[in-house]
N, C-alpha and C positions, 0 to 999 in steps of 0.2 A: 671437521662431520657432525651432525647434530641428525637424530631419531628421521628425520621426516625424509632428507637427504638417503639414508639407508634403507629406509623402507624402501624410496625412487628407485634406488638402484638395482633392490632384487625383484621389484617387480609386484609387493604385498603392502598391507595395510598394515600404519603405523600403530593400530592394537595388536595385530598378531608380533609383528616383530616387539612391542612393549614385552606382550604377554611372555614370548620364548625368552629378551634378555629374563626375563625376572621368575622364570622358573613356574610356570601356572603350567598345570598338567594336560591343560583341556587342548596344546599344541604340540603336534604330531614328533617325534624326536628328531625325524628325518627334516622338518622346517627348522628345529632348534637347531639342529649341527648347522642349517646352513644360515642360518642366523647368525651364531655365534664365530663361525669362522668368519665371515663378510666381515664382522664389528672387527675379529682382532688382524685382521688385514687390514685395514680401512682406520685403525687404532680408533676407534668409537670408543667414546667411556660413557657410561649413562652420567646424568646430572641427580647426585644422590638426593638434593636438596629437593631436586621436582619429583624425585620416585618415593620420594619421601612422602610429599602430599600427594602424591597419584594413589598410592597403597594402604596410605594409612599408619603404615611402621616406618621406624627409625631405624632398625636393624640392631639400636645399643641399648646393653639394661644398665640400669645406675646403680653405684652404692652413694646413699648419701651419709656419712659416715662421721659423726664428734672424735679426730685423732684425740688418742693420748698420747702422754709424752712417750713411751716406750713400746707403740704400736708397730711401727715400722723397724723394729728391732723384734719384732715376735714371729719366732721361724712360723709357731703353728697360724697365726694369723696368714701369713703369709703363700704360705702350703694352701691354704683354704680358697685364699683369691684368685693363686694358680689354677686352680681347679677348675671355677669360673671361670678363666681368662680362656682354658684350653678348651673347654666345652663350649665356647662362644667363638674362639677364632674355627675349628672343624665344621660350622656352619655359616661363616664368614658374619659374623657378629661381634660387637665392640663389646668394652665394658667402661664405665667412666665411674670415678668413682671423684664422688665431691664434700671434699671436707669443709665442715662447719663447726661452726661455735655452738655448744651444749644450747644457750639463751635461743639460739637463731634456728634450731636444726628443722622444727613442724612448720616454720614459715618459708624454709627450702623445700621441702613435702605437699605444699600447699604450689609452689614455682612447678615446681615438678606434672604436677595433675593438669593444672590450666593451662601449660605450654600444650602437653606431652611430649615434652623435649625425650623422653625414652618411651622401650615399648614395655619395660617392666621393671619392676626393686628390687632388690636385695635386703630386708631392713634388722639390722646386725640388733647383739646386746639389748634383746627385748626386756622388757619390764612388768612387773605387774601388769598393770592396768596403763598399756602401751597410748597415748595419745594422738603415734605412729598410726599405729595399727587399724586402732578404731575410722580412721581420716580415711585412712586408702580403701580398707576395708564398706566403707558408705560411700565413695564416690569412684570406683570402676578401675581404678589402674589395677592391672595385676601386681604383686606383689608374691614375695615369701619371706615370709619369720623366719631367721635364724634363728628359734630358740622358742619356747611358747610362754603365752602370757591367761591371764584370765579374762581378756575381752572376749566378751558373750559370741560377736559375729563371726559365721564358718569363715574361717580364711586357710589357709595353707603357711604349713611349717614345718621343718625338718629341727630334729633335737637328737642331744644325747640322753640319757637317761640316766637321771643326775641324781633320783632317788634308789635307786640300785646302787649306782657308781658310792655313793655315798655309806649305804650301804656293806657293801664288801671293804670299803677300810677299815670301817668300825669294825666291824667283827675280825678282820685279820690285825686289830691290834689288842682287842678282846683276845684271839686264840693265844697269842703272845702272851696275856697274862698284863695287860695295860689296864688300868679303867679312871685312872688320874688323865682325861686327855685332852687335848685341849683343840681348837678349833679359829682355824684365820681365814676368815670370810674376805670376800669382794662385798662392793655396798649389797645392801640387803633390798634396793629397789629394782639391783636386778635380777631379773627370774631365775636365772639358773643358779644364783646366790643362795636367794631367797630355799628354792627346792631343796640344795644341799643341806643348810644350817637347818632347816627344819625335818628331814630325815638322819640329820646327827644327833640330834636331840632324842624323836624319837628308838631312835635305836639306841642310844643309852638309856633310855627308859625302860625299853621292852627286856633291858638286862638285867632292871635291877641297879641302875644307876644313874640317881638326882647330876642333871650337866650342874657344873658352877657358873657362874653368870661372869668372876673373872676370868675363866677361862675362853672364852669367847671375845673374839675382839673382828672387829666388820669395818667395812671401808678402805677395806685393801688391795690395790689393784696393781701394784706396780712396784720396783722392788726397794723404792726410800718407804714405802708403809708397810711392806714386808717386813722390813728389817726391824721395822721401831714396834710393828708389833710382837715382832719375839723376843725383841728385848723387856717391853712388857710382860709377856711370861715367866722370862728368865727369874726377873724381879717378883714375880710372886713365892709363897710361902705357902705351902710347898710347892715346887716348881712342879709342873706337869712330866710327867716320864714318856707323854707322846703329842706329838702333832699332827693334826691335820691340815693343811693348807690348800683352801681349793680351789687355787690359781694359778699356771705357772710363774706367770710376772711376779707375784708375789715371793713362790717359793724361793727363787732365785735369791732374794732378801732377807727372806727369812734363814735360806744357808747361812748364807755369808756372815747374817749375826751369832750364830750358833761358831765355826771357827773362829769369831772375833775375838770371843767369848771361850775357847779354849774345851767348849764341851764336846764331848767324842760323840760326833752321831753315828747312832748304829749301836752305843753303850750305855751313857748316859743318856741321851736323849732319843727315841726312835720318832721320825718324819717318813712321812706318806705325801707326795705332792700329785696333786691333779693336774696332769698336763704334760708332755714331756719336754725338761728343761732342756738348755745347751749343757752337753757335759762340761767342757770347759770354762764354763761358769759357777759350776759347783764341785768340780773334784770328783766324787763320786757316782755313783750306781743307785740314786736314788730309786727306791722304791714308791712306785707311780700309780695310778689312774688313772688309765692311758684315753684317749679319743683317738682308735683307728681311723688309718686313712682317710686325714684330712681333708687329701686332695678331691679320693671318692668324694667327701662330702660335699663339697662344694662345686663338682661338676652334676651332682643329685639334686642342687638346689636350682642350677641353671635348668636341668630337663626338667624339674616339676615347675617354674616358670610358666617355660617352652608350652606345654600340659596345660597349663592352665590358660595361654590363649588362644590355644584349640580348640577350647571346651569345655574339657572337664572339671567338674563344680570344685571347688575350695576345699569341703569337706571329704574328699577320696583325696586328695595331697596332702597327709600326714603322716610325716614319718620317722621314728623315732628307731635309733642303732643303740647297741649297748657298751657298756666303758667295758673296761678290762685291767685286771689289777698286772702290772708288771712288778715280779718281786725282785727286791734289787738290797742292797748290805745295808741298809740307812735304819731295819725295825728287827727288832733283836727282842726275847723273851727278858723278862725281870725277873 
């Protein structure tokens, strides 16, 4: 059965039937219930392509994602995505993820904009000067950036307070007597990594400590690079007494390197990792800078995106949540 036949059987216009099926508010509740009941009885299902063309909406939100080797094994990433899916399913909408190579990422955004395959996008792993954010802000497809950037165009973003989180981590180690503190960072063109890196150096300088360049190792975003970074720190003379790892995937590798080297974690070396690791991988109650409620963060980004579509200005949709310190057994007094 098609829409025309359904409308004829009900004795009302095709326009009214279409509006009732698509939830338009100007249709009375009595008419809506009558149309829905008749559609269910007749086994009528709207043509999603036709409905999309008529409404200008696909009811789909997209993520264009250059997958890194460990992304699908990252529990935090999956919790954020799960929160997005839950928020969309509650609204009978869908999430699509398009894996791409790094070199063709911007081209994928251009295709999404030109062909309007989705109603909006979540932009992850924001960079300092992010051409994806600049492109979307210029071309009008609704989007929420997961992380801040230095792009000047007003845009919606969600982030955790990286500067404050690093202050908490450094202050915790200083309070335990540590002054020779190392930092293992993600690539510094990623905005979160740069914010944490800059905050780390400023906090040490405020305490009268000059950061040692040999103890600052960047470009670690997975287990292997975290492992190699920690090995390099252990080879320094003198070695650091404490290390902060700014992302949990590298944290797993860094912890493994300490265990393999026979270092007593929390005694010979204090460690703080940003983001909760899987206990089975580390085997320790790791002192952590936690980003609470990643599932709720994912849902919040979807709510912000829908608010954008509803006409809320991007400048009013900028959300900064606070990280917290979860004390563990991997930090001790020097």
